[in-house]
N, C-alpha and C positions, 0 to 999 in steps of 0.2 A: 591624347591621353598618354602620359608617360608612367612607366614603372620605375621605381628607384628606391634606394635605401638611404635614409638620412644617417642612421647609425645602425648598429647591429640589432637595435630594438625597434626599428621603425619599418613600416610597410606602407606603400602608397596604394590606395584603392582607386582603380580607374573608373569605377561606376559612380562613386561619390565625389570624385575629383578633390580629394583631400588627403592629408598625411596624418596617419594615426601613430601615436607613440605609446607603446604598452610594454610592460616588463616581460622578458622571456625567461628569466630565472628569479629565484627568491631573493637574491642579493639586491636586485633593483626595485623591489616592491615599495621602498620608501619614496621613490621618485614619483611625483604625481603624473597622471595621464594627461597628455596634451593633444590637442587637435588643431592642426594648421590648415586653414582653407586657402586654396589658390584662387585668385580672382579670375573670373571668366575672361576679362578683357586683357589679361597679361600674357597673351600668346606672343610668340616671337615672330610676328609678322612685320613686313616692311610697310612703311607708310603708303606705298603705292597700292597695296592690296587691301588695306583697311580704309574704307571710305571716310570714316570719321577722322582718322589721322591725316588722310590726304587733304581734306578740307581745311584742317588746322594748319597744315604746312602751306597751302596756297594762300590762306589769309595772312599768315606770318610773312610770307615773301612779299605780298602786295604792300602790307603796312611798312615793312622794313625798307623796301625800295622807295616808297613814297617819302619816308622820313629822310633817307639818304639824299634823295633828289632835292629836297627842300634845304637841307643843311649844306650839302656839297654838290652843287649843280654840275660841276665839270666832270664828275665821275660818270654820270649817266647821260652824256651828250650824244653818244654814238647810238644811232637808231637801227643799225644792222649788225649781224653777227651775234656772238655770244652775249655781249653786253646789251644788245638790242632787246633780248628777252626781258631783262630787268628794267629797261627803259619802258617797255610796254606794260609791265606790272606797275611801275610808278605812275604811268599815265592812267591806268585803271583806277589806282588809288586816288589820283587827283580828281578825276571826273566823276567817279561814282562814290565819293567819300561818305555820303550818308548811308548808302547800301553796304559799303565795306564796314562802317562802324556798327551797323545793325547786325551784320554777320559776325563780327568779332564779339559783340555783346552776347548774341545767341550761342556762339560756340563756347564762350566762357561759362555761361550758365549751364550748358549741357555737360561740360567737363566737370564742373563742381558738383552738380546734382545727379548726373546720370552716369 
């Protein structure tokens, strides 16, 4: 929960997790009252600490590495070292492609609807 001021007429309520705008003096009474809600999922977390984002990143890495290996096989020839990690991700994408596709579809649906 953060406390902050949008302008001199705004106050953030930490219990409701939203931003209220209301006039403080009579000269601003013509301005309509506004209420801005902050999404609960919009915290400033790294993808490593948010499990949903972590799964999205893993699926994107697997799909990207598989695509790159199919288009440019010379890039992911090395099976050890730093590029070996991406070779393994491409191998997972090649061998488990129906499961990866189902995971991508499920993740897409969950991102759109939830």
